[in-house]
C-alpha positions as CSV (number, residue, x, y, z in Angstrom):
1,X,116.1,156.3,106.1
2,X,112.6,158.5,104.3
3,X,113.4,161.6,105.3
4,X,113.4,164.7,103.4
5,X,115.6,166.7,105.1
6,X,118.9,166.2,104.5
7,X,120.5,162.5,106.3
8,X,123.3,163.1,108.9
9,X,126.4,160.5,108.9
10,X,126.5,158.4,111.7
11,X,130.1,159.4,113.6
12,X,132.0,156.9,114.1
13,X,132.6,157.6,117.7
14,X,129.0,158.4,119.1
15,X,128.5,154.5,116.8
16,X,131.3,152.9,119.1
17,X,129.7,154.5,122.3
18,X,127.1,153.1,121.7
19,X,127.6,149.6,121.4
20,X,129.9,150.2,124.8
21,X,126.3,151.5,126.5
22,X,124.6,148.9,125.0
23,X,122.0,151.6,123.0
24,X,123.2,150.4,119.8
25,X,119.5,148.5,119.2
26,X,117.0,151.4,120.6
27,X,119.3,153.9,118.9
28,X,117.5,151.9,115.5
29,X,114.1,151.6,117.2
30,X,114.0,154.8,116.9
31,X,112.0,157.0,114.4
32,X,113.7,157.8,111.3
33,X,113.5,161.2,111.9
34,X,114.5,160.8,115.6
35,X,117.7,159.2,115.0
36,X,118.1,161.5,112.2
37,X,117.8,164.8,114.9
38,X,120.3,163.3,117.7
39,X,123.0,163.6,115.1
40,X,121.9,166.6,113.6
41,X,121.9,168.0,116.8
42,X,124.9,166.4,118.3
43,X,127.3,168.2,115.2
44,X,126.1,171.4,115.8
45,X,127.6,171.5,119.4
46,X,130.5,174.6,118.7
47,X,132.9,173.5,121.8
48,X,133.9,169.4,122.8
49,X,131.7,170.2,125.7
50,X,128.7,170.7,124.1
51,X,128.8,167.5,122.3
52,X,129.3,165.6,125.0
53,X,126.1,166.7,127.5
54,X,124.6,166.1,124.0
55,X,126.2,162.8,123.3
56,X,125.1,162.5,126.9
57,X,121.7,163.2,126.7
58,X,121.1,161.1,123.8
59,X,122.0,157.9,125.7
60,X,120.1,158.5,128.7
61,X,117.2,159.2,126.6
62,X,117.6,155.9,124.6
63,X,118.0,153.9,128.2
64,X,115.0,154.9,129.2
65,X,113.2,153.9,126.1
66,X,111.0,157.6,127.2
67,X,112.0,160.5,126.2
68,X,113.3,162.4,123.3
69,X,114.8,166.2,122.9
70,X,113.6,166.8,126.3
71,X,109.6,165.8,126.2
72,X,107.6,162.5,126.6
73,X,108.2,160.2,124.1
74,X,105.2,156.9,123.6
75,X,107.9,153.6,121.4
76,X,104.8,152.1,118.5
77,X,104.1,149.1,121.4
78,X,102.6,145.7,119.1
79,X,99.1,144.8,121.0
80,X,99.0,143.0,123.7
81,X,102.7,144.6,124.5
82,X,102.7,145.9,127.9
83,X,103.9,150.4,128.3
84,X,108.0,151.0,129.2
85,X,108.6,152.3,132.7
86,X,109.1,156.5,132.3
87,X,112.1,157.5,132.8
88,X,111.9,159.7,134.7
């Protein structure tokens, strides 16, 4: 990963949740800064409830494919590829 910020490690429980939800490939397809931001944001939660809420949001956004931290995001598509559907 080529980031200017420190890289956040992938916790085992998050990797397991990504696998269980079938979203590991969607996570891997995101740019390095997004993957790092998600992990840091989840790790900074002080309460278990907040951590779970943030993790659930990440999973929902990955499943939808069009949001990143509640902001619209457009993945770079190959020429001739139809756009992905909206999250909401």
